[in-house]
N, CA, C, O and the ligand as a Tripos MOL2 file, in Angstrom:
@<TRIPOS>MOLECULE
protein
  237   235    60     0     0
PROTEIN
NO_CHARGES

@<TRIPOS>ATOM
      1 N         122.5380  -64.0930  127.7130 N.3       1 MET1
      2 CA        123.1030  -64.1870  129.0720 C.3       1 MET1
      3 C         124.4630  -63.5180  129.1360 C.2       1 MET1
      4 O         124.9790  -63.0050  128.1430 O.2       1 MET1
      5 N         125.0160  -63.5400  130.3100 N.am      2 ALA2
      6 CA        126.2940  -62.8730  130.5200 C.3       2 ALA2
      7 C         127.4140  -63.5840  129.7690 C.2       2 ALA2
      8 O         127.4420  -64.8100  129.6660 O.2       2 ALA2
      9 N         128.3100  -62.7990  129.2620 N.am      3 LYS3
     10 CA        129.4860  -63.3810  128.6190 C.3       3 LYS3
     11 C         130.4750  -63.8030  129.6990 C.2       3 LYS3
     12 O         130.3340  -63.4810  130.8780 O.2       3 LYS3
     13 N         131.4720  -64.5310  129.2420 N.am      4 HIS4
     14 CA        132.5180  -64.9080  130.1860 C.3       4 HIS4
     15 C         133.2980  -63.6650  130.5900 C.2       4 HIS4
     16 O         133.8460  -62.9490  129.7520 O.2       4 HIS4
     17 N         133.3310  -63.4390  131.8410 N.am      5 ILE5
     18 CA        134.0560  -62.2800  132.3420 C.3       5 ILE5
     19 C         135.4670  -62.7130  132.7040 C.2       5 ILE5
     20 O         135.6710  -63.6790  133.4390 O.2       5 ILE5
     21 N         136.4200  -61.9880  132.1770 N.am      6 LEU6
     22 CA        137.8260  -62.2890  132.4450 C.3       6 LEU6
     23 C         138.4000  -61.1870  133.3130 C.2       6 LEU6
     24 O         137.9080  -60.0590  133.3330 O.2       6 LEU6
     25 N         139.4470  -61.5410  134.0250 N.am      7 LYS7
     26 CA        140.0470  -60.5690  134.9270 C.3       7 LYS7
     27 C         141.5510  -60.5450  134.7340 C.2       7 LYS7
     28 O         142.1920  -61.5920  134.6350 O.2       7 LYS7
     29 N         142.1000  -59.3620  134.6840 N.am      8 CYS8
     30 CA        143.5470  -59.2340  134.5930 C.3       8 CYS8
     31 C         144.1410  -59.3950  135.9910 C.2       8 CYS8
     32 O         143.7930  -58.6390  136.8980 O.2       8 CYS8
     33 N         145.0320  -60.3690  136.1740 N.am      9 PRO9
     34 CA        145.6100  -60.5830  137.5050 C.3       9 PRO9
     35 C         146.5580  -59.4590  137.9110 C.2       9 PRO9
     36 O         146.8700  -59.3000  139.0910 O.2       9 PRO9
     37 N         147.0070  -58.6950  136.9490 N.am     10 GLN10
     38 CA        147.9680  -57.6350  137.2530 C.3      10 GLN10
     39 C         147.2730  -56.3130  137.5620 C.2      10 GLN10
     40 O         147.5570  -55.6700  138.5730 O.2      10 GLN10
     41 N         146.3570  -55.9160  136.6780 N.am     11 CYS11
     42 CA        145.6380  -54.6520  136.8910 C.3      11 CYS11
     43 C         144.4280  -54.8390  137.7920 C.2      11 CYS11
     44 O         143.8950  -53.8800  138.3510 O.2      11 CYS11
     45 N         144.0050  -56.0840  137.9220 N.am     12 ARG12
     46 CA        142.7970  -56.3920  138.6910 C.3      12 ARG12
     47 C         141.5830  -55.6510  138.1590 C.2      12 ARG12
     48 O         140.7590  -55.1200  138.9040 O.2      12 ARG12
     49 N         141.5120  -55.6410  136.8400 N.am     13 ILE13
     50 CA        140.3290  -55.0730  136.2050 C.3      13 ILE13
     51 C         139.6210  -56.1830  135.4380 C.2      13 ILE13
     52 O         140.2300  -57.1860  135.0660 O.2      13 ILE13
     53 N         138.3560  -55.9900  135.2120 N.am     14 TYR14
     54 CA        137.5660  -56.9850  134.5170 C.3      14 TYR14
     55 C         137.4660  -56.6130  133.0470 C.2      14 TYR14
     56 O         137.3420  -55.4430  132.6860 O.2      14 TYR14
     57 N         137.5240  -57.6220  132.2260 N.am     15 THR15
     58 CA        137.4510  -57.4080  130.7960 C.3      15 THR15
     59 C         136.8290  -58.6200  130.1360 C.2      15 THR15
     60 O         136.6820  -59.6750  130.7540 O.2      15 THR15
     61 N         136.4670  -58.4600  128.8790 N.am     16 LEU16
     62 CA        135.9420  -59.6000  128.1260 C.3      16 LEU16
     63 C         136.9920  -60.1190  127.1550 C.2      16 LEU16
     64 O         136.7370  -61.0600  126.4030 O.2      16 LEU16
     65 N         138.1590  -59.5140  127.1690 N.am     17 LYS17
     66 CA        139.2170  -59.8960  126.2410 C.3      17 LYS17
     67 C         140.1640  -60.9040  126.8830 C.2      17 LYS17
     68 O         140.3300  -60.9490  128.1020 O.2      17 LYS17
     69 N         140.7740  -61.7020  126.0250 N.am     18 ASN18
     70 CA        141.7090  -62.7140  126.5210 C.3      18 ASN18
     71 C         143.0190  -62.0920  126.9790 C.2      18 ASN18
     72 O         143.7470  -62.6580  127.7950 O.2      18 ASN18
     73 N         143.2970  -60.9320  126.4420 N.am     19 LEU19
     74 CA        144.4980  -60.2200  126.8610 C.3      19 LEU19
     75 C         144.0850  -58.8690  127.4230 C.2      19 LEU19
     76 O         143.2150  -58.1950  126.8720 O.2      19 LEU19
     77 N         144.7070  -58.4860  128.5090 N.am     20 CYS20
     78 CA        144.3830  -57.2040  129.1290 C.3      20 CYS20
     79 C         144.7070  -56.0640  128.1690 C.2      20 CYS20
     80 O         145.7950  -56.0080  127.5960 O.2      20 CYS20
     81 N         143.7460  -55.1590  128.0040 N.am     21 SER21
     82 CA        143.9570  -54.0520  127.0720 C.3      21 SER21
     83 C         144.9050  -53.0150  127.6560 C.2      21 SER21
     84 O         145.3930  -52.1450  126.9340 O.2      21 SER21
     85 N         145.1670  -53.0980  128.9380 N.am     22 SER22
     86 CA        146.0490  -52.1210  129.5700 C.3      22 SER22
     87 C         147.5010  -52.5870  129.5860 C.2      22 SER22
     88 O         148.4010  -51.8390  129.2050 O.2      22 SER22
     89 N         147.7280  -53.8280  130.0280 N.am     23 CYS23
     90 CA        149.1010  -54.2850  130.1910 C.3      23 CYS23
     91 C         149.4400  -55.4690  129.2970 C.2      23 CYS23
     92 O         150.6100  -55.8400  129.1960 O.2      23 CYS23
     93 N         148.4550  -56.0690  128.6500 N.am     24 GLY24
     94 CA        148.7380  -57.1510  127.7250 C.3      24 GLY24
     95 C         148.9090  -58.5070  128.3750 C.2      24 GLY24
     96 O         149.2040  -59.4880  127.6930 O.2      24 GLY24
     97 N         148.7280  -58.5780  129.6810 N.am     25 VAL25
     98 CA        148.8360  -59.8530  130.3760 C.3      25 VAL25
     99 C         147.6070  -60.7040  130.0650 C.2      25 VAL25
    100 O         146.4980  -60.1860  129.9360 O.2      25 VAL25
    101 N         147.8160  -61.9990  129.9500 N.am     26 ALA26
    102 CA        146.7020  -62.9050  129.7130 C.3      26 ALA26
    103 C         145.7500  -62.8750  130.8960 C.2      26 ALA26
    104 O         146.1610  -63.0300  132.0450 O.2      26 ALA26
    105 N         144.4800  -62.6740  130.6020 N.am     27 THR27
    106 CA        143.4880  -62.6160  131.6660 C.3      27 THR27
    107 C         143.0070  -64.0160  132.0040 C.2      27 THR27
    108 O         143.1730  -64.9470  131.2160 O.2      27 THR27
    109 N         142.4230  -64.1530  133.1550 N.am     28 SER28
    110 CA        141.9260  -65.4440  133.5810 C.3      28 SER28
    111 C         140.4390  -65.3370  133.8870 C.2      28 SER28
    112 O         139.9380  -64.2950  134.3100 O.2      28 SER28
    113 N         139.7620  -66.4370  133.6600 N.am     29 GLN29
    114 CA        138.3210  -66.4490  133.8870 C.3      29 GLN29
    115 C         138.0330  -66.5230  135.3780 C.2      29 GLN29
    116 O         138.6560  -67.2890  136.1140 O.2      29 GLN29
    117 N         137.0940  -65.7270  135.7950 N.am     30 ILE30
    118 CA        136.7180  -65.7860  137.2080 C.3      30 ILE30
    119 C         135.5800  -66.7760  137.3630 C.2      30 ILE30
    120 O         134.8400  -67.0530  136.4200 O.2      30 ILE30
    121 N         135.4570  -67.2970  138.5560 N.am     31 LYS31
    122 CA        134.4190  -68.2940  138.7950 C.3      31 LYS31
    123 C         133.0440  -67.6450  138.8030 C.2      31 LYS31
    124 O         132.7880  -66.7270  139.5810 O.2      31 LYS31
    125 N         132.1750  -68.1180  137.9480 N.am     32 PRO32
    126 CA        130.8170  -67.5780  137.9760 C.3      32 PRO32
    127 C         130.0630  -68.1050  139.1810 C.2      32 PRO32
    128 O         130.2300  -69.2650  139.5590 O.2      32 PRO32
    129 N         129.2460  -67.2790  139.7820 N.am     33 PRO33
    130 CA        128.4670  -67.7450  140.9250 C.3      33 PRO33
    131 C         127.4500  -68.7850  140.4970 C.2      33 PRO33
    132 O         126.8460  -68.6780  139.4290 O.2      33 PRO33
    133 N         127.2720  -69.7690  141.3180 N.am     34 LYS34
    134 CA        126.3370  -70.8420  140.9910 C.3      34 LYS34
    135 C         124.9930  -70.5880  141.6610 C.2      34 LYS34
    136 O         124.9100  -70.3320  142.8620 O.2      34 LYS34
    137 N         123.9640  -70.6650  140.8630 N.am     35 TYR35
    138 CA        122.6280  -70.4840  141.4120 C.3      35 TYR35
    139 C         121.7990  -71.7410  141.2310 C.2      35 TYR35
    140 O         120.5820  -71.7280  141.4150 O.2      35 TYR35
    141 N         122.4700  -72.8300  140.8680 N.am     36 SER36
    142 CA        121.7410  -74.0650  140.6420 C.3      36 SER36
    143 C         121.1110  -74.5660  141.9360 C.2      36 SER36
    144 O         121.7770  -74.6150  142.9700 O.2      36 SER36
    145 N         119.8340  -74.9380  141.8880 N.am     37 PRO37
    146 CA        119.2020  -75.4820  143.0990 C.3      37 PRO37
    147 C         119.8040  -76.8170  143.5040 C.2      37 PRO37
    148 O         119.6270  -77.2790  144.6310 O.2      37 PRO37
    149 N         120.5180  -77.4280  142.5650 N.am     38 GLU38
    150 CA        121.1480  -78.7110  142.8780 C.3      38 GLU38
    151 C         122.5360  -78.5230  143.4760 C.2      38 GLU38
    152 O         123.2190  -79.4920  143.8080 O.2      38 GLU38
    153 N         122.9440  -77.2580  143.6100 N.am     39 ASP39
    154 CA        124.2520  -76.9820  144.1800 C.3      39 ASP39
    155 C         124.1490  -76.9770  145.7000 C.2      39 ASP39
    156 O         123.5740  -76.0470  146.2650 O.2      39 ASP39
    157 N         124.6870  -77.9820  146.3760 N.am     40 PRO40
    158 CA        124.5460  -78.0590  147.8370 C.3      40 PRO40
    159 C         125.2000  -76.8870  148.5340 C.2      40 PRO40
    160 O         124.7530  -76.4610  149.5990 O.2      40 PRO40
    161 N         126.2550  -76.3650  147.9390 N.am     41 TYR41
    162 CA        126.9410  -75.2540  148.5900 C.3      41 TYR41
    163 C         126.1530  -73.9640  148.4310 C.2      41 TYR41
    164 O         126.2040  -73.0830  149.2900 O.2      41 TYR41
    165 N         125.4130  -73.8580  147.3100 N.am     42 GLY42
    166 CA        124.5620  -72.6970  147.1210 C.3      42 GLY42
    167 C         123.4920  -72.6580  148.1920 C.2      42 GLY42
    168 O         123.1870  -71.6000  148.7440 O.2      42 GLY42
    169 N         122.9270  -73.8100  148.4800 N.am     43 ASP43
    170 CA        121.9120  -73.8900  149.5200 C.3      43 ASP43
    171 C         122.5250  -73.5590  150.8750 C.2      43 ASP43
    172 O         121.9170  -72.8730  151.6960 O.2      43 ASP43
    173 N         123.7080  -74.0470  151.0880 N.am     44 TYR44
    174 CA        124.3970  -73.7750  152.3490 C.3      44 TYR44
    175 C         124.6430  -72.2740  152.5110 C.2      44 TYR44
    176 O         124.4740  -71.7110  153.5930 O.2      44 TYR44
    177 N         125.0510  -71.6360  151.3910 N.am     45 ARG45
    178 CA        125.3260  -70.2050  151.4560 C.3      45 ARG45
    179 C         124.0680  -69.4220  151.8000 C.2      45 ARG45
    180 O         124.1040  -68.4860  152.5990 O.2      45 ARG45
    181 N         122.9530  -69.8150  151.1860 N.am     46 ARG46
    182 CA        121.7150  -69.0890  151.4550 C.3      46 ARG46
    183 C         121.3110  -69.2360  152.9210 C.2      46 ARG46
    184 O         120.8600  -68.2790  153.5510 O.2      46 ARG46
    185 N         121.4760  -70.4310  153.4460 N.am     47 LYS47
    186 CA        121.1150  -70.6480  154.8440 C.3      47 LYS47
    187 C         122.0760  -69.9110  155.7740 C.2      47 LYS47
    188 O         121.6840  -69.3790  156.8130 O.2      47 LYS47
    189 N         123.3360  -69.8980  155.3710 N.am     48 ALA48
    190 CA        124.3400  -69.2560  156.2130 C.3      48 ALA48
    191 C         124.1430  -67.7510  156.2150 C.2      48 ALA48
    192 O         124.4900  -67.0690  157.1790 O.2      48 ALA48
    193 N         123.5810  -67.2400  155.1240 N.am     49 LYS49
    194 CA        123.4490  -65.7990  155.0000 C.3      49 LYS49
    195 C         122.2330  -65.2810  155.7550 C.2      49 LYS49
    196 O         122.1920  -64.1160  156.1520 O.2      49 LYS49
    197 N         121.2650  -66.1270  155.9480 N.am     50 TYR50
    198 CA        120.0080  -65.6860  156.5490 C.3      50 TYR50
    199 C         120.1930  -65.0590  157.9290 C.2      50 TYR50
    200 O         119.6740  -63.9700  158.1750 O.2      50 TYR50
    201 N         120.9120  -65.7130  158.8310 N.am     51 PRO51
    202 CA        121.0960  -65.1070  160.1670 C.3      51 PRO51
    203 C         121.7940  -63.7610  160.0950 C.2      51 PRO51
    204 O         121.5330  -62.8810  160.9150 O.2      51 PRO51
    205 N         122.6680  -63.5970  159.1350 N.am     52 ASP52
    206 CA        123.3530  -62.3210  158.9940 C.3      52 ASP52
    207 C         122.3610  -61.2120  158.6720 C.2      52 ASP52
    208 O         122.4350  -60.1140  159.2230 O.2      52 ASP52
    209 N         121.4320  -61.5170  157.7710 N.am     53 LEU53
    210 CA        120.4360  -60.5150  157.3860 C.3      53 LEU53
    211 C         119.5290  -60.1920  158.5580 C.2      53 LEU53
    212 O         119.1280  -59.0440  158.7470 O.2      53 LEU53
    213 N         119.2090  -61.2010  159.3380 N.am     54 VAL54
    214 CA        118.3750  -60.9780  160.5240 C.3      54 VAL54
    215 C         119.1080  -60.0860  161.5130 C.2      54 VAL54
    216 O         118.5280  -59.1740  162.1030 O.2      54 VAL54
    217 N         120.3920  -60.3680  161.6810 N.am     55 ALA55
    218 CA        121.1940  -59.6150  162.6430 C.3      55 ALA55
    219 C         121.3050  -58.1520  162.2340 C.2      55 ALA55
    220 O         121.4460  -57.2640  163.0760 O.2      55 ALA55
    221 N         121.2390  -57.9170  160.9180 N.am     56 GLN56
    222 CA        121.3570  -56.5430  160.4430 C.3      56 GLN56
    223 C         120.0040  -55.8510  160.3870 C.2      56 GLN56
    224 O         119.9080  -54.6840  160.0050 O.2      56 GLN56
    225 N         118.9680  -56.5700  160.7680 N.am     57 GLY57
    226 CA        117.6490  -55.9700  160.7610 C.3      57 GLY57
    227 C         117.0500  -55.8290  159.3840 C.2      57 GLY57
    228 O         116.1390  -55.0280  159.1710 O.2      57 GLY57
    229 N         117.5670  -56.6190  158.4360 N.am     58 LEU58
    230 CA        117.0790  -56.5190  157.0750 C.3      58 LEU58
    231 C         115.9150  -57.4570  156.8190 C.2      58 LEU58
    232 O         115.2250  -57.3400  155.8070 O.2      58 LEU58
    233 N         115.6990  -58.3810  157.7320 N.am     59 LEU59
    234 CA        114.5770  -59.3130  157.5810 C.3      59 LEU59
    235 C         113.7150  -59.3020  158.8450 C.2      59 LEU59
    236 O         112.7180  -60.0200  158.9190 O.2      59 LEU59
    237 ZN        146.3300  -55.6650  132.9310 Zn       60 ZN60
@<TRIPOS>BOND
     1     1     2 1
     2     2     3 1
     3     3     4 2
     4     3     5 am
     5     5     6 1
     6     6     7 1
     7     7     8 2
     8     7     9 am
     9     9    10 1
    10    10    11 1
    11    11    12 2
    12    11    13 am
    13    13    14 1
    14    14    15 1
    15    15    16 2
    16    15    17 am
    17    17    18 1
    18    18    19 1
    19    19    20 2
    20    19    21 am
    21    21    22 1
    22    22    23 1
    23    23    24 2
    24    23    25 am
    25    25    26 1
    26    26    27 1
    27    27    28 2
    28    27    29 am
    29    29    30 1
    30    30    31 1
    31    31    32 2
    32    31    33 am
    33    33    34 1
    34    34    35 1
    35    35    36 2
    36    35    37 am
    37    37    38 1
    38    38    39 1
    39    39    40 2
    40    39    41 am
    41    41    42 1
    42    42    43 1
    43    43    44 2
    44    43    45 am
    45    45    46 1
    46    46    47 1
    47    47    48 2
    48    47    49 am
    49    49    50 1
    50    50    51 1
    51    51    52 2
    52    51    53 am
    53    53    54 1
    54    54    55 1
    55    55    56 2
    56    55    57 am
    57    57    58 1
    58    58    59 1
    59    59    60 2
    60    59    61 am
    61    61    62 1
    62    62    63 1
    63    63    64 2
    64    63    65 am
    65    65    66 1
    66    66    67 1
    67    67    68 2
    68    67    69 am
    69    69    70 1
    70    70    71 1
    71    71    72 2
    72    71    73 am
    73    73    74 1
    74    74    75 1
    75    75    76 2
    76    75    77 am
    77    77    78 1
    78    78    79 1
    79    79    80 2
    80    79    81 am
    81    81    82 1
    82    82    83 1
    83    83    84 2
    84    83    85 am
    85    85    86 1
    86    86    87 1
    87    87    88 2
    88    87    89 am
    89    89    90 1
    90    90    91 1
    91    91    92 2
    92    91    93 am
    93    93    94 1
    94    94    95 1
    95    95    96 2
    96    95    97 am
    97    97    98 1
    98    98    99 1
    99    99   100 2
   100    99   101 am
   101   101   102 1
   102   102   103 1
   103   103   104 2
   104   103   105 am
   105   105   106 1
   106   106   107 1
   107   107   108 2
   108   107   109 am
   109   109   110 1
   110   110   111 1
   111   111   112 2
   112   111   113 am
   113   113   114 1
   114   114   115 1
   115   115   116 2
   116   115   117 am
   117   117   118 1
   118   118   119 1
   119   119   120 2
   120   119   121 am
   121   121   122 1
   122   122   123 1
   123   123   124 2
   124   123   125 am
   125   125   126 1
   126   126   127 1
   127   127   128 2
   128   127   129 am
   129   129   130 1
   130   130   131 1
   131   131   132 2
   132   131   133 am
   133   133   134 1
   134   134   135 1
   135   135   136 2
   136   135   137 am
   137   137   138 1
   138   138   139 1
   139   139   140 2
   140   139   141 am
   141   141   142 1
   142   142   143 1
   143   143   144 2
   144   143   145 am
   145   145   146 1
   146   146   147 1
   147   147   148 2
   148   147   149 am
   149   149   150 1
   150   150   151 1
   151   151   152 2
   152   151   153 am
   153   153   154 1
   154   154   155 1
   155   155   156 2
   156   155   157 am
   157   157   158 1
   158   158   159 1
   159   159   160 2
   160   159   161 am
   161   161   162 1
   162   162   163 1
   163   163   164 2
   164   163   165 am
   165   165   166 1
   166   166   167 1
   167   167   168 2
   168   167   169 am
   169   169   170 1
   170   170   171 1
   171   171   172 2
   172   171   173 am
   173   173   174 1
   174   174   175 1
   175   175   176 2
   176   175   177 am
   177   177   178 1
   178   178   179 1
   179   179   180 2
   180   179   181 am
   181   181   182 1
   182   182   183 1
   183   183   184 2
   184   183   185 am
   185   185   186 1
   186   186   187 1
   187   187   188 2
   188   187   189 am
   189   189   190 1
   190   190   191 1
   191   191   192 2
   192   191   193 am
   193   193   194 1
   194   194   195 1
   195   195   196 2
   196   195   197 am
   197   197   198 1
   198   198   199 1
   199   199   200 2
   200   199   201 am
   201   201   202 1
   202   202   203 1
   203   203   204 2
   204   203   205 am
   205   205   206 1
   206   206   207 1
   207   207   208 2
   208   207   209 am
   209   209   210 1
   210   210   211 1
   211   211   212 2
   212   211   213 am
   213   213   214 1
   214   214   215 1
   215   215   216 2
   216   215   217 am
   217   217   218 1
   218   218   219 1
   219   219   220 2
   220   219   221 am
   221   221   222 1
   222   222   223 1
   223   223   224 2
   224   223   225 am
   225   225   226 1
   226   226   227 1
   227   227   228 2
   228   227   229 am
   229   229   230 1
   230   230   231 1
   231   231   232 2
   232   231   233 am
   233   233   234 1
   234   234   235 1
   235   235   236 2
@<TRIPOS>SUBSTRUCTURE
     1 MET1         2 RESIDUE 1 A MET
     2 ALA2         6 RESIDUE 1 A ALA
     3 LYS3        10 RESIDUE 1 A LYS
     4 HIS4        14 RESIDUE 1 A HIS
     5 ILE5        18 RESIDUE 1 A ILE
     6 LEU6        22 RESIDUE 1 A LEU
     7 LYS7        26 RESIDUE 1 A LYS
     8 CYS8        30 RESIDUE 1 A CYS
     9 PRO9        34 RESIDUE 1 A PRO
    10 GLN10       38 RESIDUE 1 A GLN
    11 CYS11       42 RESIDUE 1 A CYS
    12 ARG12       46 RESIDUE 1 A ARG
    13 ILE13       50 RESIDUE 1 A ILE
    14 TYR14       54 RESIDUE 1 A TYR
    15 THR15       58 RESIDUE 1 A THR
    16 LEU16       62 RESIDUE 1 A LEU
    17 LYS17       66 RESIDUE 1 A LYS
    18 ASN18       70 RESIDUE 1 A ASN
    19 LEU19       74 RESIDUE 1 A LEU
    20 CYS20       78 RESIDUE 1 A CYS
    21 SER21       82 RESIDUE 1 A SER
    22 SER22       86 RESIDUE 1 A SER
    23 CYS23       90 RESIDUE 1 A CYS
    24 GLY24       94 RESIDUE 1 A GLY
    25 VAL25       98 RESIDUE 1 A VAL
    26 ALA26      102 RESIDUE 1 A ALA
    27 THR27      106 RESIDUE 1 A THR
    28 SER28      110 RESIDUE 1 A SER
    29 GLN29      114 RESIDUE 1 A GLN
    30 ILE30      118 RESIDUE 1 A ILE
    31 LYS31      122 RESIDUE 1 A LYS
    32 PRO32      126 RESIDUE 1 A PRO
    33 PRO33      130 RESIDUE 1 A PRO
    34 LYS34      134 RESIDUE 1 A LYS
    35 TYR35      138 RESIDUE 1 A TYR
    36 SER36      142 RESIDUE 1 A SER
    37 PRO37      146 RESIDUE 1 A PRO
    38 GLU38      150 RESIDUE 1 A GLU
    39 ASP39      154 RESIDUE 1 A ASP
    40 PRO40      158 RESIDUE 1 A PRO
    41 TYR41      162 RESIDUE 1 A TYR
    42 GLY42      166 RESIDUE 1 A GLY
    43 ASP43      170 RESIDUE 1 A ASP
    44 TYR44      174 RESIDUE 1 A TYR
    45 ARG45      178 RESIDUE 1 A ARG
    46 ARG46      182 RESIDUE 1 A ARG
    47 LYS47      186 RESIDUE 1 A LYS
    48 ALA48      190 RESIDUE 1 A ALA
    49 LYS49      194 RESIDUE 1 A LYS
    50 TYR50      198 RESIDUE 1 A TYR
    51 PRO51      202 RESIDUE 1 A PRO
    52 ASP52      206 RESIDUE 1 A ASP
    53 LEU53      210 RESIDUE 1 A LEU
    54 VAL54      214 RESIDUE 1 A VAL
    55 ALA55      218 RESIDUE 1 A ALA
    56 GLN56      222 RESIDUE 1 A GLN
    57 GLY57      226 RESIDUE 1 A GLY
    58 LEU58      230 RESIDUE 1 A LEU
    59 LEU59      234 RESIDUE 1 A LEU
    60 ZN60       237 GROUP 0 **** ****
């Protein structure tokens, strides 16, 4: 599976290292998207997104 993706807050680049290879600033972990069916907000997002897709003619 995917490794933990870290992001440099200064360069705003993504890396897998704890320290940014460009500026040396400590990177921070970004929130991984949740796809759990038990995640109520995930379900909310899917429902909220549906009308948007309809409006764009994608569904
Ligand atoms: Zn950096």
